[in-house]
C-alpha positions, 0 to 999 in steps of 0.5 A, spaced: 824 572 714 828 577 720 827 571 725 830 566 719 836 571 717 838 572 725 838 564 726 842 563 720 847 569 722 847 565 729 849 559 726 854 562 722 857 565 728 857 559 732 860 555 726 866 560 725 867 560 733 867 552 733 872 552 727 877 557 730 877 553 736 878 546 733 884 549 729 887 552 735 887 546 738 889 542 732 895 546 732 897 545 739 896 538 738 901 538 732 906 543 735 911 538 736 911 536 729 918 539 725 913 540 719 906 543 719 902 542 712 897 547 712 891 545 708 884 548 707 878 545 704 874 548 698 869 552 703 868 558 706 863 562 710 863 570 710 859 575 714 859 583 712 855 589 709 853 590 702 852 598 702 847 600 701 843 594 700 844 589 706 847 586 712 849 579 710 852 572 711 853 567 706 857 561 704 862 560 698 865 554 694 872 554 690 870 550 684 877 550 681 883 555 682 880 560 678 872 560 679 868 560 685 860 560 687 857 563 692 850 564 696 848 569 701 842 572 705 841 579 707 837 584 711 835 590 708 834 596 714 834 603 715 838 607 714 840 603 707 833 605 704 834 612 704 841 611 701 838 606 696 833 611 694 838 617 694 842 613 689 836 612 684 834 619 684 841 620 682 840 616 676 834 620 675 828 617 679 822 622 680 823 625 687 815 624 689 816 617 688 823 617 692 819 621 697 814 616 698 818 610 698 822 613 703 816 614 707 813 607 706 819 603 707 819 598 713 823 592 712 827 588 706 830 581 705 835 579 700 837 572 697 843 572 692 847 567 688 853 569 684 860 566 681 867 570 681 873 569 677 880 569 681 886 572 679 892 572 685 888 576 690 884 580 686 877 577 683 871 579 678 864 576 679 857 577 677 851 575 681 843 576 681 839 578 687 832 577 689 829 583 694 823 583 697 821 590 700 815 591 705 812 598 706 806 602 709 803 608 711 802 610 704 796 616 703 792 617 698 796 624 697 802 619 696 799 615 691 796 621 687 804 624 687 806 617 684 800 617 679 801 624 676 808 625 678 806 631 682 807 633 689 800 632 692 803 632 700 799 638 702 792 634 700 789 633 707 782 631 706 780 632 713 774 629 716 774 623 712 776 616 715 784 614 715 785 611 709 792 608 708 795 603 703 800 598 704 806 596 699 810 590 697 815 589 692 819 584 689 825 586 685 831 582 681 837 585 680 844 583 677 850 586 680 857 586 677 863 587 682 871 587 683 874 585 689 880 584 693 882 579 698 886 582 704 890 576 708 890 577 715 895 573 720 891 567 721 891 563 715 884 562 715 882 569 715 881 575 710 878 581 709 875 582 702 873 588 699 868 589 693 866 595 689 860 594 684 854 596 680 847 593 681 842 594 675 834 593 677 832 588 671 825 586 673 820 588 679 813 587 681 809 591 686 803 589 690 798 594 693 793 593 698 789 598 703 786 598 710 779 598 707 778 591 704 771 593 700 775 598 696 780 593 694 775 589 691 773 595 686 775 595 679 777 603 680 782 600 686 785 595 682 786 599 676 789 604 680 794 599 683 795 597 676 798 604 674 802 605 680 805 598 679 806 600 672 809 607 674 814 604 679 816 598 674 818 603 669 821 608 673 825 602 677 828 599 670 830 606 667 833 609 673 835 602 677 842 603 678 845 602 685 853 603 686 855 598 691 861 597 696 862 591 700 866 589 706 866 581 708 870 578 714 871 571 711 873 564 714 876 559 710 874 552 713 879 547 715 
């Protein structure tokens, strides 16, 4: 997923550079004209960050004077994982679960689709985001902490073989936002800023260990199901994430 995202961003940068170059050459060719007519397509590309969720790039299409639709892909890396957990804890997430998520986090990817309503240089919108998280290094003590909502971090079964869990989470959230467009001197370019609030509406968590024989037991499956239930409940009850987004937008000629 990271390689795909990097290729996606590289293509957007290349297209942005190519478009700017073509616009400049076109302006030079027509510099002798007594009148210049500025026209834009209904498409634009953007790249930026949505704090604390992702580094992202995407495409937007102006459907009408007031409405636009957009699609974007993003990468969730450190330090965003800690910021997300801090936000969830501010809304009541259990500190033991938060500690385990921070410890386990490896990487994440996002896909989003949304629509905005424009009025002047301002706009309001709503979008849906699919988030896939990967984690590892979860110990039995961590699992007990989540299962019983107690701190078992001091539990250290010395002499036993190393036993760890891996975790993957699929999360769906809804994001409401308000934004403003700051036009730059180049009529094709703008800086868009947004404030928003995301709510986790659904999640599913998958667990496995470094002991395949253990994973096949009814006991392990029951523990995994209970851990998934505990995390889904916590995400639903406390899954509010305030966001601040900054994008460089290029309107295609």
